[in-house]
N, C-alpha and C positions, 0 to 999 in steps of 0.2 A: 764689770764693769772693771777696765782695763786700770791700772796703776797711773797717775796723774804725772806729766813730762811735759817739757818745755819744748814737744815738737807741734805743730802746726800745719794741719791742709786747709790751704786758701785755695777758694773758688776763684782764677782768674779769667776774666772775660776778653780780657785782652785792652781795656778801656781805661780810662782815666782812674775811677772810682778803687777798682783791683789793684791797680799797679800801685799805686798810693798806700794802700794797705800793706803789699807785699812791703815795700820800702821801711813803712812805721813798724812794722813784725820784727822785720831784722833789726832796726835800731833799739826796740826794746829786750834783744836779747833772745828772740825764738828761731829754733832752725825749723826755715820754712820750707816745705813743699807744695808748689803750685799745681792745681789740676784745671783744666781746662774740659767745658762740657762741651759735647758736639750735639746741642740739640735741635738746630735748626738753621739752617744755613740760607740764607735768603739770596735769591738770584745766584746759588751754589757758591757761595765767596766764601773764601778759609782765611783771608786776611786776618781776621782775628787770632786764627789759631798761629798763626806766623808771628804776630806780634806780641804776643805770650810766650812764645816761645824764647822771642828775641830780649824781652824784656827778661824773662829768669836768667839766662844764659847772660846778659851783662850783670843782675844782681848776685851772681853764683849762687844759685838755688834747684834744686830736681823740680823738674815738670813734666807731669805725663799728661797724655791727652786720654778722654772717657768719652769713647762714642753711645751715646743715649739717644739716639735718632729715633731708632724703633720705636720704644720705650715712651719717650716725649710723642708722637705722634699717636698711639694710643691712648697714653691718658691724658693730654691736654688737647692736641689738633683737635681729636676725634670726639674730645668734650665739648670742644667750644663749637663745631659744625653740629652736633647732636643738641647743645642747648638752643643753637637758634632754629633748629629745625622744632623745636617743643614749643616755641618762642618765650624764651627766657632770655634773660641777661646774662652771658656766663663772665667768668672773673678769672681767667685763665694764671694770670700775672701770682696771684693768691694763690692758686692750685698749687702752680710748679713749685715755690717757695716751699708752700708747709708741706707737700705730700711726694715730692719728687727730689728737687735739687736739695733741699739741708738733709733731708734721709740718707739721698746719695754719697753725700758727703761723708757723712757718718759712717756709710757702710765701706766705703775705702778707706776711711781713716783707720776701722776697727781691722781690717786686712794687712794693713801697714804698720801698725801699734802705737798710730799717731793718736795722741788725746784731745788735743783741740781742734776745734774749727772756723772759719772765718771766711768773710767775704768783702764786698765791699760796701755794704748797706751802711746807712746813715740814719743809725740807730744806738742805743747805749741799751746798757741792761743794771739791773739794780738786785741784790739779794736782801729780801724781805720777807719776817715774821715764816722761816724757812721754805721761803719757793724764791726763783730766779723770775723774775718780771722783764721784758722788754721795756724800753723807756723811750721819751721823746729824743732825736737828733737835736744835738745845738743850732743845727740850721734847720729851723722851720720852713723853709722852701723846700729840704731835700729831704726831710724826715718820710721815711719808709715804715713805718711799725705797722702802717694799716695792712701791710702785706705779710704781716707774720703772725698771725690772732691765733692759728693752729699748732703753734710749735711745741711739743712737751719737755715736760724737765730733763728728761734724757739727753735732748738736743741742746736747751738752754744753757745748763751748767756746764755744755765743754764751749759754747760762741765765745769767743773773741770780737770784738766790735771796732775797728782802730778807727773808722771814720764818723764814728758817731760823738767825737769833741770837734770835727773839724765841719767847717763851711765851704761851701764848692768852690769859691775864689780861693779861700785856703788852701785846699789839696791843688788847684791847678798851680799855685804860687810856689807850693811845696816842692811839685815836681822841678818847675821851671829851675829853682833854686838846686838842685841837685843835678843839673845837666840834661836832664829828661823833656827835652821841647817838645817832642813829637806826644809825649804822654800828656803834658799839660794842655795841651790844644787839640785832644782828643773832644768831639764832639758827642752831647749826653745823645743815648739812646731814648726814641719817641715811640709810645704806644706799645703795642702786644709785639714780639720780636718777631715772629710768623708774618706778621700783616701789619707792618707800621705804619700804614698810611689806611684806603679804605677797608675796611671790611667785608664790605660787600661783594667789592670787586674778589678779593680772597673768596668769602662763598662760592659766589657764581663758576670760578674757575675749577674748586674741587668739588663743588656737587654735580656739576659736570662731568669732572673725572671718574666720579664714583660708577662702581658697574655693578650689574647683576639685579637682582630685585630692589635693591637701593635705591637704585639709579631710577629704575622707572617708578618709583615713589617719588622718589625727588622731583623727578621732571612732571607729575601730575599737582604736586603741591604747591612749588615756586610759582606757579605761573600766575598770570593777571588776577586780580581779585578786588574787593568793592573794600572803599571805607566808606564806612557806616557813621553819622553821628549815634547820640547817645539813645533817641528813640529808634536806631535801626532804617533810618532814612539813608537813602543811595547819596554820597557825595560826590564821587569818583571812583577810577580805578585806579590800582597800585601796582607795583611790579610782582608783587609777590610777598608774604608777609614776614619771611627770615630778613628783608631787607630793611626792617622796623625795629626798632626798642622805643620801650615805655619811656615818654618825658618827652620825644623824638619831636622839634619842631621844624626846623631847618629840613631841606632836603625831599619832602612830601611830593615834592613837584604838582602842588595845585595851588590854584591864588582863588584867595577868600577874602573878603572884607572884614576879616576877623580874624584873630590867632586862633589856632588851634594847635592842639597837642595828641601824641598817639597817649591812649590812657588803657588799650586793651588791645591783646592780640590772639586770635581765635584759628589756632593750626588747623582743625579740623574742619571748621568752612572756607578757610585763607581768607577771614575778613579782618580787617582792622578799625575798630573804634577810636575814631576822633573827637577830640572835648577840652573847654575850655579849662585852662591851668588849673583853675581852682575845684574843676572835677577830680583832679589827682590826688587829689592832698587824703591824706590817710594820716589817722590817730593812733594806728596798732598795728604790729608786724610779727611773724610768727619765723624763727630760726632752726634750721634741722643741720645735722653736722657740726653740732658748735663745740668750742673748746673754752675751758674756763680755768685760769689757773689757781684762783681761790675763791668758790663761791661765796663765802664767809665776805670778803669785799666788794661781792657783786650783786647779790641776792639781799631783797630788802632795803635799799636804797632809793634815797628820790633824786638823787643828784647825780647819775651816772651820765656819762656822753657817750653818743653812739654816733657813729660817723657810718655813712652808707657809699663814702665818694674817698678816694684819696686823698683828696685836698678841699680846703676852704668850705667845710661844711662841718656843722657840731650841731645835735638836737640834746636836751637833756630828757631823761625816761626813766623810770622803773624796770626792773627785770624778775621773771619768776618763771618759773619751769610747770609744763603743763601736765596731766596727768598721763596723755601721749609719748611724753618726751622732749616735750620742744621746747625752745624758750619762748618766751612772751615780752615782748617789748611794749610798752606804752608810754607812748610819746606825751611830753606835755604841751608841746605844739604839733601840730598837724605838718607833716612833712611831704611834699610831692614828689610824682615820679619814684616812687616805690616798685622795683622791677621783681620777678620771682626768679631766683639765680643769682643777683648780686650779692656782695657780700657785706656784713655789718660787723664794724667792731667797737669794742666798748672799752672807755677811759676814764679812768678816775687820777686825780694829781699828778698826772703827767705817767700813770701807768697804763700799760695795755693789760688789760685785765681777761682778755678772751674775744671771743667772736664765733661766725655761724656763716650759714647758708641761707638767703631769704626763700618761704615759701609760703604759699598764701596760704588763707584761714580755708580756704574751700577744700584743702589739702589735707586736712589735720586729720 
């Protein structure tokens, strides 16, 4: 581990949050170097690069770009497509943060002799009982802790999180007050960076662009299939199983006299099971690829909060480790629309305790 210094490598996306983070870090006395990752350029737009460079020049800080498009395609975009092809619900932003973005920041910082790492994430950090924890942001509407459950101590100890104490309106006012009007009015990014609108359109385009054996396999699997009820009775035809997710109600393209939701997806038969919402409720789930900061704070308690969605959802549970090495989550109240491939994150007393990726009980 390198010796601690006052240098910080800041991930700069060109947006409001990372731009304000740069200003705050400079105010706090850090020597800031900005890095802008080229992960995916929607419609080939590089405006974000120009904005990040211009801001760095105006602030008088060093700025570099890092072309990570190839690794992003392999680790995130291909994963995203493959998960839908498996009938799962992927979590690309979670995987990108935990397994790509923050580790890349650490790699570049190590090469440059920079100790600290920073981004514009709305989260805070706390040292407790010999470990660092991510904690909830001051702005509950912007809190992004859900996406960071997989980070280890070697990264957590080096993180600086200047946006954690701010609300988004305060961040915009801060930028405007320092003469950065363009920064203060930047729109928030919405959805997944490489398909910010409808993932189905993205899938259709990229599945059609696939070549060789994979293309032939995809063409066979994503064609018209059957909507069935829980008893196996035919309801209607659908466009292809990858274009549906567990819990989906809207966009099914059918008219019934009752509300139905996607309960199960069967890639091997290209069938999608529809059912009433009550049928989607589960009282337990299992996690793979999990990370826990301190097992003594998570295991054996009955007041752990688990989230499977970024916002507006909390359920109490108990967590144990199975003999197969999975985490078993026993929910205190049933939860609907638990989908394989989703992420789950654990909290207690405002601390992010860890998380993992949901897997089905029949695959244990």
